C-alpha positions as CSV (number, residue, x, y, z in Angstrom):
1,M,231.4,132.8,93.1
2,S,234.8,132.3,94.3
3,R,236.3,129.0,93.5
4,I,239.9,127.5,94.9
5,L,242.4,127.3,92.1
6,N,244.9,125.3,90.8
7,I,248.1,127.3,90.9
8,L,251.3,126.8,89.2
9,L,253.8,129.1,90.5
10,I,257.3,129.2,88.7
11,E,260.0,130.5,91.1
12,D,263.5,129.8,91.7
13,D,263.5,132.1,94.7
14,M,262.6,130.1,97.5
15,I,262.1,133.2,99.5
16,E,259.5,133.9,97.4
17,V,257.9,130.8,97.3
18,M,257.9,131.2,100.6
19,K,256.5,134.8,100.8
20,L,253.5,133.2,98.3
21,N,252.6,130.3,100.5
22,R,252.6,133.2,103.8
23,A,250.5,135.5,102.0
24,K,248.4,132.7,101.1
25,A,247.7,131.5,104.6
26,A,247.6,135.3,106.2
27,L,244.5,135.8,103.8
28,K,243.1,132.0,104.8
29,L,242.9,131.3,101.2
30,N,242.5,127.6,100.2
31,H,244.4,127.8,96.6
32,K,246.6,125.2,95.8
33,I,249.9,125.5,94.7
34,I,251.9,123.4,92.9
35,E,255.6,124.6,92.8
36,A,258.1,124.4,89.7
37,N,261.7,126.1,90.3
38,N,262.5,126.7,87.1
39,G,260.5,126.4,83.0
40,E,261.5,122.8,82.7
41,E,260.4,121.7,86.0
42,A,257.1,123.6,84.8
43,L,257.0,122.1,81.2
44,S,257.4,118.3,83.1
45,A,254.3,119.2,85.8
46,L,252.6,120.5,82.3
47,E,252.8,117.1,80.3
48,R,250.5,115.6,82.7
49,K,247.6,117.3,81.0
50,D,244.7,115.6,82.6
51,S,245.3,118.1,85.9
52,L,246.0,121.6,84.0
53,P,246.3,124.7,86.0
54,D,243.9,127.1,86.2
55,I,246.7,130.0,86.5
56,I,250.4,130.0,86.1
57,L,252.2,132.7,88.0
58,L,255.7,133.0,86.2
59,D,258.8,134.9,87.2
60,L,261.2,136.1,84.4
61,N,264.5,135.5,85.6
62,M,265.1,132.2,86.0
63,P,267.9,129.5,85.1
64,K,267.8,126.9,82.6
65,I,264.6,128.3,80.5
66,N,263.9,131.8,81.5
67,G,260.4,133.2,81.5
68,L,260.3,134.9,78.4
69,E,261.6,131.7,76.5
70,F,258.8,129.4,78.9
71,L,256.2,131.7,77.7
72,Q,257.2,131.2,74.1
73,I,256.9,127.1,74.7
74,L,253.8,127.6,76.2
75,K,252.1,130.1,73.9
76,N,253.3,127.6,71.0
77,D,250.9,124.7,72.7
78,D,247.7,124.4,71.2
79,R,246.3,123.1,74.8
80,L,248.3,124.9,77.1
81,R,248.3,128.5,75.2
82,Y,244.8,129.3,77.2
83,I,246.1,129.1,80.3
84,P,245.9,132.3,81.8
85,T,249.4,133.4,83.0
86,I,250.3,136.0,85.1
87,I,253.8,137.5,85.2
88,L,254.9,137.8,88.9
89,T,258.7,140.1,88.7
90,T,260.6,142.4,90.0
91,S,261.6,143.7,86.7
92,N,260.1,146.7,85.3
93,N,261.9,146.6,82.3
94,Q,259.3,148.0,79.8
95,R,260.8,145.8,77.0
96,D,260.3,142.9,79.3
97,L,256.5,144.2,79.8
98,L,255.7,144.6,76.0
99,E,257.6,141.1,74.9
100,C,255.3,139.4,77.8
101,Y,252.2,141.1,76.5
102,K,253.0,140.3,73.0
103,L,253.2,136.5,73.9
104,G,249.6,136.8,75.3
105,I,250.1,137.3,79.2
106,A,247.1,137.8,81.0
107,G,249.3,140.2,83.5
108,Y,252.0,141.6,84.4
109,V,252.5,142.1,88.3
110,L,255.4,143.9,90.0
111,K,256.6,142.5,93.4
112,P,257.0,145.2,96.1
113,L,259.1,145.3,98.7
114,K,256.9,145.9,101.6
115,Y,255.3,142.6,102.6
116,E,251.9,144.2,103.5
117,D,251.8,146.0,99.6
118,Y,252.6,142.3,98.6
119,V,249.6,140.4,100.4
120,S,247.4,143.2,99.3
121,K,248.7,142.7,95.6
122,I,248.3,138.8,96.0
123,E,244.7,139.0,97.4
124,K,243.3,141.3,94.7
125,L,245.2,139.2,92.2
126,L,244.0,135.7,93.1
127,G,240.6,137.2,94.1
128,Y,240.2,138.2,90.7
129,W,241.2,134.9,89.1
130,S,239.1,133.0,91.6
131,M,235.8,134.7,90.4
132,N,236.7,134.9,86.8
133,E,235.2,132.2,84.3
134,L,238.3,130.2,83.4
135,I,238.8,128.1,80.5
136,R,238.4,123.8,81.3
137,L,239.9,122.0,78.8
């Protein structure tokens, strides 16, 4: 049974935010997307622990607190560490990939250049997590 997800999208590029929202609409998905432009905004959103997201989509290259720094803070919090965090990035740097998995990410997805490929990846990604048994804290 698929469920509607509450997704925290942490992305500083407004074109990427629009692209995700456009893909969600094209796929006719009802998931709720909470947007944060950087790690600081995301941490503020997560302070409201009564409405935690089901999953986090995290870009790595951001100002203020980058994706790796945000991930370290998240995974050191006893309550937030269980939120599945998927890296959604253009970085195919093997060091980034390894460091993210060491910190406990749930997945690492490269943003493709072609919009159709992007929609396909988003469909599979959100399809999987909407069927997955998620921890409810």
